[in-house]
N, C-alpha and C positions, 0 to 999 in steps of 0.2 A: 625209773629216773630218782637218780639220789635227790633227795631234798636238803641236804645241808651240803656244806662247802668247807673244809679244811685249809685255810690259806695263811700261812706264817706271815707273806708279806706278797704283795700283788706281782714282784717282778723276781722271787726266789722259790727254787722248786725244791721238793722235799728229797729229790734224786741229787747226790753229790756229783761233781764231776764237771769240767769246765765245757765239755761237748753239750752235756744236758742243759747247763746255765745258759749257753749260747741259743739252744734249742727252744728253752722256756722263754728268753727273752724275744725270739722271733715270733713265737707262738703268742706271747703276750700283745705284742705291736699289732700282730694281724688281726687279732680280736679287736683291739681298740680302735683299729683306723679301717679295716676292710669288712667285718663281719655285718650283714645287713641289720641285724637285732641290734637295740639300743641298750649298752651295758653301762653299769655305774656301779661303784661301790662305797657306801656310807659306813663312817666309824660309828662308835656308841655315842657320840657326841652330835651325830646327825650331820657330820660334815661330810661334803662330798671328797672324797679323796682321788678317786680316779671317775673320768667318765668319757665313754667312747664318742668317735666322731659321729658315727650314725645315731645315736642318741639326741646329740645337740642338733643334728639336721631334723629330726623328728620334732624336737621340741621348738626348733625355730631360734637357738640362741647358740652362743658360741660355747665350746667346751670349757676354754679358760674361764668364761663368765659363770659355769657351775663349779669347777675345781676348787677346793680351798674354802667355799663357803657354804653355810647351812642353806636350806630351801629358803628360810624368811630373808636371807640376805641377796639370794639370787632368784627367785621367782615371786610371782605376783602373791599379794597375801593369800588371796581365796586357795589358790593352786598350793601356795606353800604350807597351809594348814593340812588339806589333804595328803601331801607327800608326808609331812611328819607325824600325822595320825597313823600311816601306814607303817612308816619305820618303826614307830614307838611300839604297835602292836606286835610286829615281829620280834622286837628286840625283848620284849615281856612275856613273848609266847615260849611254848615249849618245844620249839623246834619246827612247827608246821609253816610251810610256807603260805604266803597271801597273795591272791589274785585279785587285782582291781581293773576297772577302764577309767582311762583319763581322756578327755575331749580336749584336744588343742585346738583353740578357737583362732580364726582370723581376727577378730576383735583385740587389739593389744590392751591390756592393763597396766600401770606401772608396778615395778616390783617394790617390795617394802623398803629395801635398802637404795637410796637415789642413786649412789655411787655405783652399785653395780648394775642399777637399770641403764644409767648413762653408757655404760661398758658393753652391756647387751646391746643396747639400739646402736652404738658405734659400730658393732660387730655384724649389724645388719639382721639381727635377732627380729622375728615377726611377734614376740611376746605370747603369753598364756592367758586363758582366761580361766576361771574356776572351773573345774570338771561340771558338766551338766548331765543327768541321768538319760539315758537312751529311753524315747516314748515320752519324753514331757510335751508339751504343748509347742514348744518351740522346736524341737528336734534337733536335727543337724544343719547348721548354715553351710551356705556355699563353700566357703574355704576351711571347713572344720575338718579336723582329723581324729580318728579314734585310736588309742594306744592301749593294747592287752599288755598290762604290766604283771610280772611274777616277781614278788620279794622274796629272797631266801636268806636265813639266816647265816652268817659265815664263823665258823668256829675254828679256833686254833687248835693245834697239835693237844693240848690239854683239856679239850673240850670247852673252853670258856669261850661266849659268844663275843666275836670282835668287831661286828659289824652286821650290815646288809648288803645283799647283792641284788640290784635290780636289772632284770631283762625286759625289754619294751619291743614289741612288733606293732608294725602299723595296720590295723585291721578294718579301716575306714570303709574299703569297698565292700567288704562281707557285711558289717554292721548296716550299711546303707541299704544292702539287697535284703538283708533281715528286716530291716524297719520296713522297707515297701511291702514286703510280704505280710507282715504283721497287720499294717494298716489296709491292707486288702482284705485281710481275713476280718480285722473288725467293721470294715465298711460293711463287708456282705452279711456277717452276722447281724448288724444294727439294722441293715437293711430288712433283713428277713424278720428279725423281732419287732421292729416299729411297723411291719406291713400286716395286712389280715391274711396274708398267704402262708401257706403249708407246702414246703418242700419235700419232693421226694426223688430216688436216684433209682435208675433201674441200668441192667446192664445193657451190652448193644443189641440182643436179642428181645429187650421188653421185660424180660423178668426182674422181681425185686434183687436189688443188689445190697443195699442197704437197709437198716431197720429204719423206720419213720415215726418217732415217738408222738410228736405233736399230732400226727394223723390219726395214730391209733386212740390217741386221747378223745378225738372226736367220734372215731366209729366204733370203740370198744373193742375192736382187734387185738387178739394176743398175738405177741411177736410169732409165734407159729402160724397162726392164720395169716397174718400179713406176709410172712415169707412165702406161704404157699399161694397164695391169691392175689397179693399185691392189693393195688388201690381198685383194681377193678372188681373185687370180690364183693363190693359193698355198693356198686354203683345199682340205682333203682333197676328192678326186672325190666321197666317199660323202655329204659335206656340202655339197658346193657347191650343189647345185640347190635346197635347202631354206635354206640361208643368203641366197642370192641373192634369192629370192623374199621373204624377210623384210624382206629390206633394201629393196627395191625398193619394196615395198607401204609401208615406213616413211617413204621419201623422199616417195613420191606423197602420202601424210597427214600429212606434217611431223609425225610424231610419235616418241618415244624409240624407239631401235633397241636391243633388247638379247636376246643369245642366247648360244650355246656352239658351239666347232666345232673341227676338229682342223687344223693347217696343215703343211706340208712344211718343214723346215729347210734350212740349208746343207749340212748334213751328209746329207742324205737322208732322215732320221727322221721323226717325226711328233710335236707336242706339243699338249697341250688350252691353249684359250684362252677366256676369257669376254671380250666384249665388250660395251661400253655406250656408244651414241654418241647426242648430244643436240643439236637443231638450234639455233643462234645466231641470232637474230632481230634485225633492224633495223627499229624499228616493228612491221609485220605481214608483213614479207617476211623468209624466211628467207636468210642471206646465205651461210652455210657450215656443214658438220657439224663437229663435233669429237668424235673417238672415241677408247676408252682400252681396250687389249687387255690383258689381265692374265693372265699363264701360271699355270695352274692343273694342270699336269702332275703334281705331287707330291701334289695335293690327289685328282686323279682317279684315279692309280695307289695312293693309299693307301684310297681308297673299295673299288677293285676287289679290293686284296689283302684287306681286311678281309671284302668279300663271299666271297671264297674261303676265308679261314681259318674264317669263320662256318659254311660249309657243311661243312668237314672236322673241326671239333672235334666233339666227342662231347659228350653231356649231361652228361658227370661232367666234363670240364674247364668247362663253363660253369659248372656248380655249384660248382667249386673257386674259380673267379672270383670268384661272387657271394658266397660264403663269405670270402673275402679281403676285399672290398668292405665286408662287413658288420662284418670284425673290425676294420679301419679307423674305420669311423663310430662302432663303439661305443667305441672309443679314445679318441675325443674327447668320449663324453656324460660330463658331470660329474654331474649328478642320475639318481634313478630316472627320474623323468617324461621325461627325453631318451631316455635307454634305451628305455623303451617308445616314444618316437614312431621312433627307427631300427628297431626291431623291426617296426612296422607297416608302415615303407617296405620294408623288405627282405622282408617276407612278400608284399608286395603286387608287388613286381619280380621277386622270384625264383620263388615256386611260384605266384604269381597268386591267392594268398588274398584274398578280398573283405573280411575283417574279422579282427581279431587282437586279443588281449586279454594281460594280463601281471598276474600275481595275486601277492603276497607272504605267507608265512605270519607269524603274530605270534609273539609272543614262546613263548607257551604252544603253538604248534604245532598249535593245534586251529581255527583260521580262516585263510581266504585272504581279502585284500583287493585289489579290482580296483585298479591304478593307472592313472589318466588319462595320456595320453600329453600331451606338452606341444607345443601347436602351433607353426607357424613362429615367430610372435611370441616366444614364450618362456614366456608367461603360462599357469597352469595353468587349464583349463577343465573345467567340470563334465562328467561323462557322463551322457547324459541316459537315463532308464527302464533304469538298471542298478543292481542290489542292492549295496551297499556290501561286502558280505562274503560267502563260502560257507564253509560247515563242511567241514572235511576230510573228514568222515562223510558227507556227502551223495554221492548218486550223480549226480556230474557228470564232465565230461570233465577239467576242471584236477584234481578231487579224487582221482579215480582215478588220474591221472598222479603226484600226490603221494604218496597212500597205497602204491603199488605201485612207485614210482620206476623207471617203465619209460614209453616211449610208448604213449598212446591213440589207436587209428586206427577213425574209422568213416565208411566210404565212401560211405554210404546211409542216411536216416533209419531204414530197417527194421533195420539194422545198430547203430544208435545204441539203440533202443528193447531190442534182443534183448542187448546188453550192459549197459545201464544199467537196463531195465526202465522206461523213462521217456525222456521227451525235456529239453531244457532251456528249453523257451517261456518258462516264468515267468522265468527267471532274464535272458534277453537278449529282451526283447520287441519290441526295435526290429530285432531281425535273424531274425524270424520265416520268413524266405525262406531260411535256411541247408538245406543237404542234403548236407554232407560236414564231417567235424571232425577236428583233430589235435590232441591234448593231450601236451605234454611237461613232464617235471620238471626244475626249475633246482637243479641239484645243485652244492653247495660242500663240497670236502674229503668227495664220498660223502654228504653228508645233504641233504635238500631244503630250500631256502629258498623256495621260490614252484613257480609252474608258468606254462606259456606254451601259448596257445590261439591256432589257425589254424581259420578255418572258409570255406566256399564254398557259394556259392549255385545249385550245379548239383552232381551225384552227380560224384564224385573219385577217382580209383583213385591211390593211393599207391604208388609202385614202391621197390623196394628201394634204389636209389641217391638217390632222394628222401628215403627214411627216414634213410640215414646222413648227408644232406645237413643234415637237420632236427636230428638228435642233435648235431652239431657245431655249429648254430646255436644250439641251447639251450644248449650248454658255453659258446660264446663270452658268450651273454646273461646266463648265471649269474655268471661273471667280472665282467661291467661290471656287473650288479646288486648284485653285494657290495663293488665299489670305490666305486660312487656310495652306498650305503648309510654307509660309512665316513666318504666325504667329507661327507654331510649331519651325521653324528653329530659330526664333528669341527667343522663350521661352526656346528652349534647350541652345541658347547660353549665354541667360542671366542668367540661373539656374548654368550653368557651370561655368561662371563669378563669380558668386555669392558664390559658394562653393568653387571656388580657393581663394577668399577674405578670407575666414573663417579659423581659426585655424586648420590645419590638427591634431595635437593633443593638450591636454591641460597640462600644467606642473604637474609633479609628486612630490608631497610635502610630507615630513613624518607627518606634523602636520595637514594637512588640504586634503580634499578629494573633487575632481571637476569631474562635468557631465553636458554634454550640447546635447542639440537636436537642430535640424534645419529641420523642416518639410515644404517644399514649397507647397503653392496653387496651384498645377499642373492641378486641373479639371476645364480645359477651361479659366484659369485666368494666366495671366503673372505674374512671381515671381516679388517682390519688393525689397526694399532696405534695409531688416531687415538684423541685425549681430551682433554679439558679438567677444570679444578679451580678451583675459588672456596672459600675458607676464611679464617676470622677469623684475624688474628694476636694476640698477645699485648697489644699497644699498640691494638688494636680497627681496626687498618687492615685493608684487604682485600687478600689474596693472590691474583692472577689468572693462571693458566696455560693455554696449548693447546701442543699437540703431537703429533708422529707420528712413531712408531716404523717402519720400514722392514721390510716383509713381510706375511705374510698368516698366518692362523690361530693357532691355539693359541700359538705360539711368539710372534708378533709382541704379542698381546693381554698375554703373561705379561711380556715386555720392557717394554711399556708401563705395567706395574702396579709395576715395578722404578722405571722412571723416576718415575711421579708419588710411591711413597712415599717417594724420597730426596728428591725437591724438597721434599715436606713437612718432612721432618727437616729439612733445610739451612735451611728458610726459618724453622722456629721457632728456629733458633740464631742465624742473622745474615741478616734478612731482605731486605738490599740486594739486586737483581737481579743486579748483575755478581757479586757473591760468590755467591749461588745457582747461577748457570751456571757460574762457575770450580771450584764445588765438585762439580757433574754431569760437568765435564769429567775432575777427578782421578778419580771414581768410574767414569767409562767406561773412563779410560785403563787402571786395575785389574782390571776385571771382564768389561767387553764385548770381543767380538771387533771385531777391526781392521775387518771387512767392515761392522759395523752403523752403520745410517745413521739418526740421530735428531736431529729438530729441536724445538723449545722456545721458546715467547715467552711471558715472565714479567713480570710489572708486580705492584708495590705502592701501592695507592691509598688513600688518606684520603677516606673517604665524606662527612666533614662540609664537607671545602673542595673534593674533586676534585682535588687536587694528589697528584702521584705520579712514579714513577720506572719507566724499563721498560728491558730488556734484550733482546735477540734473537738466538737460535742457528739461525741459517738459515731459519727459520719465516717464512711468506707475512707481509706487512706487515698491520699492525690496518687496517680501514678506518675514516675519521672522517667521521660526519656532523654538519652543523650546520645551522641554519635560517638562519643569515647569510651564509654561504658553500657554493661548490659540494662535494659529496663528493668525497674523495680518499683514497689510501693512502698511510701513513706515509712516507717520502721516507728513514728514518734507513737507515744501513747494516746490512744484516740479521743479517750475522756469519756464522760458519762452523759446522755441525751440531756436537753435541756430543762430545767427545773429539778434535775436531781442534785443532791448534794454534794460540791465539789469546789475545789479550788481551782480555777482554771489557770490554765499553764500556757505559756506562748513561747514559741520558738521561732529563732530567725531562719531563713532560709536566702538562697540566692539562685536566680535563672539565668545561668551561664549562657554566652552567646551560642545558639545552635540549638540549645536545649527547650525540651516541652513538659508542660507541668499539665497535667489532665485529670478534673474535677468529675465525679460522677456520682450517679445514685444506685442503690443496690441493686435494681434492676436488671443492671447491665451484667452483674455478676451472679445472680442469685436468681435459683427457679425451684419447680419441684423436683427435678432430677440431679441439680448441682447446688451442693452449699457454698457458704460464702468462703471457706477457705479453698475449696478446691476452684471456684470461680475466680479468686484471685491470682492465684497460680496461672490459670489459664489466661487471664488476662495478660499478666507478665510474658506469658509465651506468646501470646497474639501481637503484643507490641515489638516484641523483640525479631518478629518475624516480616515486621512494616518495611517496606522498601525505601530507601533515604529519601526518593522524592515524594512519598508518602509523609513521611514524619516531617519533612519541611514544608508541608501544606497543611495547616490545621483543617482545613474544609475537608479535605481528603481524608486526613487521619481520623477525624470522628468517625465520618461514614465508614471508614475502613474497621474501626474497632466495634461499632455498633453491629456492622454485618457479620463480621468473624463471630463475635461473642453470642449473637442470637442465633445463627445457624444450626439447625438440629435440634431447637429447644422451642417451645411453644412460649411465646412472650406473656407471661401473668402478671407482669406490673408494669407501670411506666418507666421509662428509660431516658434521663437525662445526661448530656456529655457536655462538657466545657473544657476547650482545650487553649491554653496560653504558649504562644510559641516565640523566641526571640531569634529572629532571623541573623545570619551571619552578617558581618560588616562588609558593605561593598567599598570597593577601592575605588 
């Protein structure tokens, strides 16, 4: 193929004669208009003198937008630089052609020359992006095209370079296929290198097909040794016959080969390997086998070591380990129900108990109440066919253990009747197959707080070592129960305090409807400092606030109360939102810890007109719902939390007829599996899906938002939602 072109003029033939001139004109016109390849000609000043229609189509611009312009005038800046660099390299070279790849991106950039940019846009051009090298992290976008470009020097009859000819072909599909193959190869290579597996390949008959250097590095085989015997040649003598028989059967039956064996290593020792080989098919025919050997020596040695240790450990050591495990599990139990669940699991695994029960003394120390264990889901389930409580004066396993503050043991039904004068059939009717019992008091500071009960469906001798273990377990259980009781009491106190600080009722207004919800995160999590407030100002305007005090429990609820009361006092003096938040900033700086993190959103609204002012101290933005436009969250700057250096800003807003504004806490949009940004997007999407009858009813709207936003997620934080709706005017 010639790499130089001698063209006196694009439309002038070197052969004289009118017929030849007409032929040249027709040939030139066909190439410019009908050739599938992109064609262009640039002069020595880098100006495009001719551009074929195919090239304009490939580039997504018009031919008129290219001709008579330099690349810098017609193309985006980055692309123009690439094109001009190629042109200069060809013009400065010694006649060698230049091949480059350009990516035509679906993302349009502005050309350097504004006038030409407008021209290209008016012509329907899609625009060009700077060429991106194949194989980069970004790769090819969905709408990108790859052009393979050949730049040829064009010489006159005297040999002088008069310009550069460009041909461009669309190779997008080929490059995409190459990229897919390359990435698959990279993934496969990375997977093999990152794993502990050693890969080998054999032919369809099971004989070595390719060399396996990684395998030979382990076994010490030479290439000739491996080619002759393959991986089977180094299998341990005791395993060789078994493994070879399985391998031959799998090759004959064309099914997956999977087993384990030992091999002889380069050093003369042996290591354990697991192997899995699969047949690679082409149609119905197996063309090769690919196997992966995984070194499991450490795992095998660990299993053997565990076996030896298990045989050597005494029963006392095993019970100690189980007690440590129970202690660790009890330390993570927050509620009494969770403690009971742990005790149930430990009793079953440590001493083989078939049933277990925990009962707590009431405040009068007269009755024991059975506690239902928390199932894996965390919800409390009823205990069927069991009495709610047992009198301490009754003759039962747990009553005796509590009254006498000592373990109660009955290893046989006759022994139970001998000690109690009766059995417990009427107390645990669903466990009437019980044949041995253990009762243990739960002691806190030497005083009983409850009892622990294990039972077995067969007669069971309790050894002295097991008795010591059970007493230690009961001690750990008592500590966990006491801690859980304190946790539940604080949780209840904090929740009651928090609820007492929230408005008991929302104002009833003729031109505005309000609704609110407060959902505490009660499952194993202390309440926090979420709150909302709505109250009338002296001038009949409405003050609306929502906030969140960082932390959990009573301290957070108390902090929430301080912020709420301070906001009310400040609002009655100067209700402007910016002034109220500035006052809270001063209060925080003077009275609260520097680590305290509190956010507040505060607005003042005229319920007659819907006009208002709003200021935000780091709280999630309000949700705006309108029947005439898509739902959205406020785009105003959220500001900094209270007490942080800030010049509080205040914005005006209006709640139009039919519109709704929703204030909420971060518990609605954020959890362990969903970040704030994703939560805000989901909130907008959920609001957009709300039916008109739901949007028009704030009571239904707040329930709709809470139910949809929490569906499929574990609620780990309190959720507060406050909606203000201006209903349409009635005729």
